[in-house]
N, C-alpha and C positions, 0 to 999 in steps of 0.2 A: 669928727667928719661926719656928716650926714648924708647918708647915700639913698637911693630908692632901691626897691628889692630887686629890680631888674639889674641895675649896675652892680649891687651886692653881690648877686648870682653870677653873673659875667665874670667880674672878679676872680670870684673862688673856681669857675671853671677853669680861667686860664691858669690859675697856680696848681689847682689839679692836674690838669695836664702836663704841666712842667715837673710836677713831682713824677707823675707816673712815667714820662720820657726818662728822668734821671733812673727811675728804678729799672725799668727795662733795659736800661743800658748796662747796668751792673748785672741784671738777671741773664742777658743774653751775652755771654762773655766773648770777648774780642778774638779774633783768630790770631795764632801765631806768625808773627810776621820779622822778616829780615831787615834789620836797621839800614841797609845798605840802598835800600829802596830799588825803585826801577832806574836803570842806567841806559843810556842807548848802546853802548859797548858792554858785552858780556864779559866776566872775569874770566881769566883763565882758569883752566880745570887743575884740579889739586894734581901734581905730580905724583908720579908713581913712587912709593918707598924704595929706597936702594939700598939702605945700611953701609953707608961709604961706596958702594959701586956706582960706577957711572952708568945710567938708565936714559935710554933714549924713547921713552914713553911718558912726554909731556902734554901731548895733546890729547882731545877728546878722540874716541875709539871711532872708526867708521862704521856707518849704520849697518845693522844686520837684515833690513829689509828694504827691498827697492820700492814699494808703494803699500801704503797702509788705508785701509777702510775701516772706518768706525761707525757701527751701526748701534744708536742709542735708542730703544724703545722703551718711552715712557711708562711708568708704573708698571714694567714687567717683572712679575714675582718669579722667586726661583721655582716653585713648583709649575710654573706654567711651562717651563723648559725641563724640568728634571723630575716633574711628576706626570701623573696619568694625561692630563691635558697635552703636554708636550710631546707624549707618545702618540696620542689620537691627532693632533692638529699640528705637529709639525715634525712629520716624519724624515724629513732630510737633515734638519739640524739633530735631531735623535740620533741617525747613522753617524753622523760627523762626532760626536760626543761618544757614542759607544765604541766606535770601529775606525774612525778617521783620526786624521793627523791633528791634534787638537788638544789643549790643557783646559779643564773646566774646573771653575771656583764658584763659591757663593760669597759674594762680596757683600760685607756688611756696611749699610751707611749709617751716619751718626745723626740722630734726631736732633732738630726738628726736620723731618723729612719734608719740606715745604718747597714748591716750586711755583713762579709766577704763573697764573692762569692764560691760556691762550685758547684761540677756537683751533680744535684739533682737527684739520683737514690735511689728509695724508696725501693725498693725490698731488698736491703740490710739489712733495719730495719725488715720489715715484716717475713722475711724468717726465722728468728730466734726467732718470737715470740712465737710459739706454744711450743717450747723447753724450753725457760724462764720460761714461764708461768708455766709449770708443775713442776718445780724446786721450793723448800722450802729455798734455800740460799740466799735469797735477801729480803731487806724491802723497798728499792725504787727502781723503775723503770723509766728510763726517755727514751722516745721516741721522735726524732726529725726527724721528715718528712720535705722535701724540694721540693717535687715535684710541689706542689702548685705554690710555689714562681717562678720555673723555667718556668712553664707555663705562669704565669702573664708577667716576662720579655719577653716571645717570642711571646705570642699571645694576652696577654691583659686579662682583667678580664670577657669580654664578650666572650671568645673562648669556643666553645664546649667542650674542653679537662676540663675546668674547673668543669664542672657536672661530669663528670666521675672520677675525682681525689676526689672530694667531696664524692659520693658514694662509692668508694673505703675507705675513712677515716670514712664513717660511719659504715663499715663493720668491720674495725679495733677495732673502739670504743665497738661495740656490742661484738665482740670476748673477748675484755679486761674485759667488765663488767661482762658477764655472767661467766668469769673465777673467778673473785674476788668475787662474789656471792656464788660460789660453794665452795670457800675456806672458807668462814666465818662461815661454819657449825662447823668446829673444833676448832674455835678461840674464844677468850674471846672479843676481840676490833674488830670493824667493818674495812673494807677498806677503802680508797679514790681513787677515779679516779678525775685527773684534766686534762681539756682540756683547751689550750691557745694558743695564737700567739704572736709572737715577734714584728710585725708590721703588717700594712695593705697593700694595694694595691691601687694606683691610677689609674685614669681612663685610663693610658696607658699602666697599667701594673708594674710600676716601684715603687720605695720608697726611702725614705730619706728627705723629708720636713714635714710639718705640716698640710697638709689638712685633713678633719675628715676622709677620707676614707684610709689614710695611718697611723693614730694615733689610730684607735679606733678600738680595738679587741676584741674577747670574751674571758671570763674567767668564766668557769663553774666547780662546785665543786659537785661531784655526788658522793654519800654514802649513805647506809641504814641506818646509825646514824641520817640523817635528816628527817624532817616530810615530808611526801607526801603532795602535793599539792591538793586542792578541785578541780580543774579543769580551765583551761582557762590561756592562757600565759600574765605574768605580764611584763611591759617595764622594762628591766633590767635597775639598778642602774650604775651611771658611777664612778668609782674608778680610783685609780692611778694603774699603773702596777706594780710599786714598792710595793703595799701591798701584793703581792704574797709571798716575803720573808718570812716576820714577819708572816703571818698566816700559812704557812708550818712549819716554826720552832716551832710555839705554837702546831700545830697538831701532829707533831713527836717527841715531848718531847724533842727538841733542843734549846741552847741558840740562840738568836737573834743574825743576822751577826751585827757586832760592826759598819758597815759603812752604814747599811740598812736606808733608811729615810722613809720607808713605815709605815703603821699602821695596825693593826689587823683587818680582816673583821669579826666583832663580829657575823653575824648569823651563821658564822660556830661555835661558841662554845657557842651559847645561850642555846643549850639545857642543860647545865650543870648546877651546884649547884652556888648559889649566889658568894659563896666565891671563888671557882674556878674561875669564871668570873671575879671578881675584881683582883684576883691574876695575871690571863693571862695579863689585861690591864695594872696593876701597873708595870710588868716586861717591856712592851714594851714601857711604858711611861717613865721609868727610863732609859732604853736604848738611847731614843730619847733625852731627857734630858741631858745626858753626852753627846753625840754627839754635842750637841748645844752648850755645855761649852767648848768645844774642838775647835769649829770653830767660834764662835762668840764671840769678845770681851767683848760686853756690853750684855751679855746673861742673866744679872738680869733683865733688863728693857724688856724682851721679853714677850710678853702676854701668849705665851704657856708654858714658864717656869715658870711663876706666877699661871697659872692655874693646873699646875702639883703639885706644892706645896700646894695649898689649896686642890686639889685632895687627896693629901698622906695624909695631916692631918685628914680630913674627914674619909678617909680608916682606919686609926688609931684607930679612934673613933667607927668606925663600929666593928672592929675587937676586940676592949674592950666590947662591948656591948654583941658581939657574945660569947666572952668567960664566958661572966658572965650569959649567958642563959637568956636574957631579952627576952621581949615578941617578938613574931614573927612578930607582925604588925608594931611595931617600927622598928625594923630590916628591914623589906622590905621596908619601906618607906625611910629609911636612905639608904640602899644599893641602891636602885632607883637613889637617887639623887648623891650619889657616883658614880653610874655606868654613868651618864650622865655627871657628871663632867671630868669623865676619856676620855669620847669620845671627848668631846669638847677639851680637853688639847692635846689628841693624834692628833685631826685635825688640831690644831695651831701649835702644834711643827712639825709636817710632812711638814706643808706649809712653815715654817719659814726657814728649813733646806732645802726645795725645792729652796727657793729663794736664798740660798746661792750659788746654782749651776748656777743661771741665770746672775749674774753680769758679765761683762767683765773686763778682767784685762787690765784696760785701759793705763797703764803703759808701759806694755810690747808691747802693740798695738803701741802706741807713738814711742818707740824706733823702731820698725820694719819700720812704715812709714817713719819715718825720713831716715834710711838706704836707703831704697827704693827710695824715692824722690831724695836724695843727688846723688845717682848712676845715675839716669834718667836726672837730670839738667847735670852733667857731660858728658853722653851720646850724650845728643843734642848739649852741645856746642863744641863735639868734631867731631861729623860727618862731617863736611867739611874735616877735616885733614884726618879722618880716611877713607875718600873714596878718597883720592886724589891718584893720579897714584904709589906712593910709598909706599902707606899704611902703613906709619909710623907717630906717633903723640907725640910729647912732653908732658907728665902729668907732671903739676906742683906739684910734691910732696915733693922732697928734699930740696926746698927752703922754703915751707910754715911750713916746719916741725921744722924750727928752729926759726920761724916768731913769731912775739909778738900776732897775731891773734890765732896761733894754741894754745898757752898755754893759753890765755884767755878763748878760747872756751873749752879746756880740763878743766879747774878751773869750770866753769860754769856749765858743764854737770856733774862733779863730784859733786859739791854742790847739783844740783837738786837730783840726785841720793841719797845721804846721807839724804836729807830731805824727801823724798818719802818713803825710805826703811825704817827710824826711827819713822815715824810717828806711833801712837797708832793703828790706825784702819788698817794700811797697811798689805796685804797679796798677793802680786803679785810674779808671778813665778821669773821674773827678779832679784828681791831682794833676793832670794834664791841662786844665784848661787855665786861663791867664788868672792871674791874682787879682784882678779886678772882677772878672766874673765870679769867682770863688768869694770875694768880700761882699758883692754885690748879693750873693744867694745867703750869705750869713746874716747881713743885714735884713733881708726877708723872713728867714727863718726867726730871728730875735723879734722882729715886729709882730709877725703872728703870735709868737710866744705870749708876748706882753698883752696884744687884743685878748687872746683867749682867758688869759688870768684875769684882766680887767672885767671883760665880760661875765666870768663865772662869779667874780666879786659881785657885781652889781645884779646877778640872778639869786647870787644867796641871801643878798640884802633884801631884795623883793620877797622872795620866798618867806623870810622870816616875819616882814612886816605885815604880809597876808595870811600866815599862819593864825595870828588871833581871829580874823575874820573867819576864817575857814573852821576854827575849831567850834564854834556852836552850830556849824552846819553839820557836822559830823563828817567832815570831808576827810577823804582818806585814798590812798592808791586802791584801786580796783584790782582784782584779780587779773583783768583782761590787761591792764595797763601794766602790771607785773610780768606777765607772760611776754607781750611785747619787748619789754626793754631786756629781760633776760634773756629771751630768744635771739634777739639782735647781738647783744654784747656775747653771747655763747658761740653765736656764728662766727664773730670776728676772731674770736680767740682760737676757735677751731680751725682757724686758717693757718695756724703755725704748724701744723703736722701736714706732711705731704698725702698722707692715706686720708684724710679728710677732704683735701683739695681734689684728690682723683674720684672720690665718692661724695663731692659735695650734693649731688642731687639727693641722697639720702637724707641730708640734713634738712633741706627744703622740704621735702616731701613729709617729714617728721613735724617740722613746725607748721606746715599749712594744716595737717591732719589734727595738730594740738588746736590749733587756734580754731578750727570749725567746732571741736567738741568743748572749748571754753566758750563759744558764743552759744552753742546749745545750752549749756551749763546756766549762762545768764540768762537767755531767755525763759527756761522752763522754772528757775528759781524765782523769777519776777512774776511769771504767770501764775503759777501753783501755791507759791508761799507767800508772795509779797515782800515788800522791804519798807522801812522806816525811813524817809526822806523828808528834807526839808525845802524841798525844790517846789514850785508850783506845777500845776499839772497843765499839760500841754494838750489842748482838746484836738483831736481830729488826727487823721494820718496825712501827712502829704500837705498839710495846709498851714499848720503852725510854723511859727518861726523856728528854723533850725538852730541847734545848740552850737553852732561853730564859733570858736573865739573871736574870729576875724569878722563876723556878719553883722555887729551889732556897733552902732557908731554913738551909742549912749555911754556915758561916763559913768553911770550911777550902776550898772548890771554888776553884781557882785556873782561870784563862785557859788553863793547859795541858789541862784536861779537856774543851776543846771536843772533839766528835766529828767526826773527818775523814770526809768524804762517800765517800771509797773502801771504807772500812770497811762502810758500809752494804750496798753492793753484795754482799758475800760471803754474807749470810745471806736474800738476796731470792730468793723462786723465780722460774722462768725468765719466765713471763709478767710477773710484777712488774718483772723487769729490762727487758722490752722497754715496757712501758708508760711506766717512767720515762724512758728514752731517747725514746720517742716523745711524750711530752708537751708539750715545747717547740715541737717541730713542730706539733701540734696546736693551741695556743695562738696560734701564728704565723698558721695557716690561718684561724682565726675571726676574727682581728683584719683580715686581708685581704678576708675576705667583708664584714665590717661595714663596710669603707670604702667599697664599692660600692655599699652599701643607700641612704645619706643624703650626697648632695652639701652641703659645708657653707662656711663662710666667706665671702670677698667675691669673690673672683676665679674660684673654681669653683661658685658656688651655683647659678648657671645652667645648667650643663651637666648632662644627662640621667643619671639613676640608676634603681637597681632599684627605688626607691621611688616614683618617678613612674610607671614602668612597670606597678608593682603596684596603685596606687590609680584608674589609668585605668578608667573604666567597661566598656571591652573584656576586662579581665582580673579580672573579679571574682571569677570561678570558682577561678582560680588562687589569688587571695587568701584566699578562705574555706578552700580545703585549707590553704594555709601556716598560717593562723590556728589551724585545729583541731589540727595537729600540733604548734605550739608550744605551745598549750594543755596538751596533753598531756605533751610534754617538761617542761615548767614543774612539772607534777603529780610525775613521776617523779623529778625532781631535787631536788625540795624535801621531800617526803612520809616521806623513808628515816628522819628524826629526829623526825618529830612523833608525838603521841599518837594513837590510834585516833580520838577523837573530832576532834581537830585536821585529821586527814588526811581524814574524811571531810568535815569544813566546807570544807576546800581544795578538795575535788573538787567540790563543789555549787557553791562559789563560782566555780570556774573554768567550769563549765556556764553560770553566770549572766553570764560576761562574756561569752561566746560569743553568748547569747541577745541580748544588750544591743547588740552590734554587728549583728546580724541585723536587730534592731529599728529600728535608725536608718539601715539600708540599705547598711552598708558592707560586709557579708558575707551569703551565702545560706543559708538552712535547707535541708536536704535535701528535705523534705516543701511547700517553698516556693519554687519554683524562680523565679517572678517577682519574688522579694524585695521583695513588697508590704509596707510597714511596718504591724505590727501596733500599734506606740505609739510614743510618742515617745522610748521608753526610759527613762523616769523609774522606772517599776516594776521594770523589771529592775536597772537600776543599784542602785537603793535594795536590791532582793534581795540583790546583791553585797556591799553597805556593811554588812549584819546579820552576814554572815560576815566580814566584814574586823575589823568590831568586837568581835565574839565572840573570835576567835582573839588578838587583841590584849589584850582583856581578861582572857582566861584565861591567857596568858602571863605578863602583867605581876601578876596577881593572885598565881598560884603563885612567881614570881619573887619577890615582896616575902615572900610567907609563908616561903620556905626562907631568905630573908636571917634572918626574926626567928626561927624556929624551929631555925636552924642545921643545916638538912637537909643531906642527902648532895650533894656538889657536882654529881652525875650530873644531880639533879634542876634544878640551876641552869642548867646546860647545856642541858638541854631545853627550859626554860621561855625562855631567851633565842632557841633555835632557832625557838619556836613564834612569837615576837614577830618574828623575820626573817621567816617565812612568812608571815604576816600582812602585812608591808611589800610583799613579792614579789604577793601576791593583788591590794593595792592598786595598784599599778603595772601589773599585767595589764588592770585596768579603764581606767585612765586612759591607756596608749597606744593609741596608733592601730594597726589591725590589722596594717599592713605593719612596725610597729617592735617586734613581739613577739619576732621572731628575736634582736633585741638582747638583752631578756630573758633568752632561752633561752641564749645564748652567754656571758652574763654568769655565769649560775649554774653552765654546764659549765665555765668557765674556773676559776670558785671551786673546785669539785669537783676539776680535774686539777692546780691548784696546790698545794691543801691534801694530796692524797693521794699525789701522785706527784713533788713537788717541794721543798714546804716542809719536810715530816715526814722523807723520806729524806735531804735535804740537811742538816738540822738548822741551817736559819737562824735566826737570834738576831730578838728582837722588834723591834728597830729596822730591820732589814731587810725583815720581813715587812711592819711597818708602810708603810715608804715603798714597798714592791712594790703595797700596797693603795691608797695614794694615789695612784700613776702610773695604774693601772688604772681609778680611780675617774674622774680626769680624762679618760682617753681614752675611757671610755664615755660621759660627759656629751657627748661630740663624735659618737660613733657615733650618738647618738638623732639627729642632725641639729641640734643646738643650736651655737650660736656666741654670740662676744662682740656680736654684732648682736641689737639687744633684739627685731628682727622675727621672729626664729626661736621666740620664746616661744609655746608651744602654748596659746593663750587658752581655748580650746575644751574643755580639760581641766577649767577651774575650773567649768564648767556642767554636769558629768555628775551626773545625778540631781536635779537642780534645777530646778524650774518656774518661779522666780523669784530674782532677784538678791539673795543673801544675801554680804555682803561678806567676813566672816571664812571661812567654808567655801569661796567662790571663789578667794580668795587663796591660802589653804593649799593646796588641791588643786592649783592652777598651780604655785605653788611647788614641791610635792613631783613633780609631773609632769616638771619642768624639772629637776630635781637627781637625778631616780632614781638614775644611775649612780653618783655619789658617796656618796648617802646608803644606797645597798645595800651597795656595798663598805665602807664604815664599820660597818655593821651585822656585816656578815660579819667583820670583823676582830675585833669585840668577841667573837663566838662562837668564832672561832680561837683567840685568847688564852684565853679562860674554858675552852675545851676542854684546850688545852696545860697549863694551870695545874692543872686536874683530874688529868691523867694524871701529871703530877710528884708531886701530892700522894698519888695512890695509891703511886707507887712509894716514897715518901719512909715511909707507913705500912705497905707490905710489909717494908722495910727494918728500921724500926724494930721490927716485931714478930719479924723473924729475930733482930735482936741480942737482944732481951730474952730469946729463947728459948735463945739459944747463951751468954747470961751465965750460966748456971746453973753452979755448980762442978763440975766433974767430978774423979773420983778420979785420983790420980796413975797412969799408963801406960794410961789408956782408950784412948788411939790404939792402942799396941801390943797392949791386948787385943783390940781390934777388929781387927786385922789377923790377929792367930793366929786369931782366930773364923775369918775369912774363908779362911783356909789350911786350917783343921780342915775346914770343909765342903767345900772341893774335893778334900779327900784323902779324905773319906766318900762323894765323889760326889754330894753334896747338891746343889742347885740354888742359886746364888749371886745375889743380889739385885742387879742392873743398874741403873745409871742410866737414867731414860727420858729419851727424846729430847727433851721439854719442857726439859732443862737449859739451854738457850740463849735460851729464852723466859721466862726468871724476871727479874722486876723487882728487879734487885740494885743495892747501891750502890757508889758509885765511891770507892775508898780511895787514900792516898797511899803510895807505896812509895819507897825508897831504890834506887839502881843496882843491879840484880841480885837484887833482890827480887821476889816475886811478890805481888799484892794479892787476899787473899780474897774471893771473891763472897758468901759467905754458906754455907749448908748444902747440899751437893750431895745431890739426889734418890737414894735408894739405897745411898749411901756413908757418908754423914754425917760426912764430915771438913771441918769448917768453919773451922779454925785458919788464919790466915795462914802459909803456906809458902816456902821460898825456891825460888828455881828448882833442880830436880833434886832436891829433897827430897821423899820420899814423903809423900803425905798433902794433901787440899784441892784446891778448885777454884779457879782463878788466872786472872788478866792478867797476862801477861808482855812484856817486850820486852829486846831484847840490849844495847842500849846507848842514852844520853840522845836520840838524833837517830832512832832505829829506830822501826818502826811496833808500835803495841801490838796484840797478837793473842791470840786466846782460846787458853786451855791447860789441861787438866786432868791433874793429876799420876797416874802409874800406881804405887801402893804394890805391895810385894813381893807376888809370885805374879801381878801383871799384867804383860804385855809387850807388849800390843799396843791397838789402838784400833779401834772400830768407828764406824759412823754413816755418813753420807753424806760421802763422799769422804775417808775418816779418813786422818790423817797422824801419825806417831810420830817425835819429837824425839829421836834415839837419845843425844846430849849429857847432855839433861837430863831424859830420861823423861817428857817432856809430851806429852800428845796436843795437837798444834796444831789439830786439827781432828776433831771426833767425841768420842767419850768412851772411858775404859778398858775393857779388854775381857779376859776370864780367860784367863789362860794354859792353851792346850790339854794336856792329859794331865797 
């Protein structure tokens, strides 16, 4: 099946997405659920154990509280209440915790502590509070305050805004509590006020991972039904966040949710009679044991289930004694024993059910990994064909479909699927899909396997056939190729360890630094030591045809035509040589500086860094100067290839970026030193969005127009660069001010690598692509990101929005998170397009020279030309000399036999364009003395010319060739 590279890439991406989706479904375990599902009518509660005696407690117990108000403060960390900030900013709540009628806990949330983002406007909650509290038509009131979470995402937990928000919440709690106390005078039952948080907040203000700051939240029950404390704060007990559901259900006289895995917080019902306490505990234990039976095949062997059955028997005996009115001392001792047994059973049952959530769905993960790896292998094997000039490749699908390997693979995978899904303890997602869908997945995996095997076979045969041709050229894998291959494979293998995933940034920092040192070694060895090479010399920097494998349309270009880097140094100017030699060190310096900007990972995330120093309120002036300089540098590095209109839009957009950051108080304005916010930044951000969309629209429109109209390739390159500049402007808007240097260094490294490393060293497309991938991954971590979801900057999704809009918020957050890889991928497209254009121009020039030189010449024209030159010399006339730009011509590479020279084309001023043997007068040539010697530039000196001129001219006396410079007229 013949596919275009675009179609092939689209199919690969679709299959990759499918594989990743299946893997994520297995990686994130499904919650424990009841098989009874949701029914319109609730099931009757478990009856009270009676041990043969008749019991009249077969219904749900009555509620313990008349009204309940639940205040959920998003991102409320436990130390915000129980720490110094709680004492300072929440005095009323601190009094209730220390001396009031309350029960305090630290509730542990289970990671990932992720919630959907929203615009955090708390006024919409508080403004209706007085009205609702004054009414009597409600039993439960839930208030969700999100402002604290928003402050954390924007400014972090140490922001001065945190204290203000905590004080505001303390006032809200005091208002609610006093209102509930006033209502209790006319009620039979007390009220309940619950304060809780859904998750905590990391040291950077985010959440989503498993650090203590992110999972520990306060859980406080406040009610006049509880006993007042004697004084002094007690260290709160740690409980599970899931315990809240069971406790609230019991307190409100409601059935416990079927899918709840939490246990009752016993102190809430501790003041009730013994029979009621045991009834509450039995209802909770019966619900958990039923959920365990529906989710664990071997539930009878579970310790929690055994403890529950023992507790139930003891409970029945206690009920029998209670109904027989036995002595209170015996009932008290037996009741205490049953109580302890129930509490132990609840703890064990809850733990067993929580463990059912933890195991990964290994089978689904294996299926997803297999799909992803097969597509990656097929991509790697197809890169050479996908990057060729025709951009087409043959995907071997039709033949393997009928091959024996396909059917064997399909049968093997189907057998594995049947064995896994019919096992007694299997409960994976992939087994729950229909057999038709599972069969289609097995067929897809079999097809991909056959395609990979076929592509690998063809690649191996091609390499064997070309090995003979490459042998005489001395072709071998370079040290850089080995580094790129080993580094990429090593990184993939390192992902098998969780510690390497947590600290993956260290892997990429090491690889990028090693790459810079390897490039430095390659440059220095070629410059100072030189190297033997069989490849022709490319004359000039930035004008010769690049050695990319997909840029040549000729079929006779062999691997021997690769340009050796040492030859490129010969024609560089002095300052260019120094820039080439210094570029790897400059890139290495940039990477080292960026490592100090943002600490990331798990083990080093808490350590101080330059970013924390800049974002503190004491260094706002320094941050303002850094942001201004960074924006200026961004303009300088991006504008050089933009059109005048796009250049003006880029400049105005960058000015708008600074104004936006000044409007929200991140940086200072020169005329407004007190940094008073003039707006919320919505107007300024939308001002920048206009220029971003304008640049992207203009570049895309012109690019599509050039594709349809077959315009000049230079126009296409300019349009691609304008799209790239639009993405850079968007990144500058979404980046926090202290991260703008990351964007500057990214653009700077791209410019250095392009001008002074990739082009002079003539790296091929595969090497350049892998280097872009490496740098893109490294800059992902330079931004401060990690594999911890808590490092995602959610605030970027609200830039320019005054209300929550899901698609823009998600898109902006995703772009801000993956800006590094996106910009490096965009630069890769620009670089490959630019080098392709350079190659096309070279071939066009060569074809024009050939057509001009193909005109039939009269016999003896070369001799007549030499005679004419000698006559002019004898008469004292000025002889036309070749101009210095001789070595800057874009000339084709030809093949010659040993001892022959290859004609470059028409020589300026001489007119000798035919191929010439070494030592034969006439023509401009590239020559070498042997099959393993270096190609070098040479210009034949015809009769009447005996010396060379130019910069450092050299004449080979044996061959009468100018090995540098060009022929000079013989004096006299």
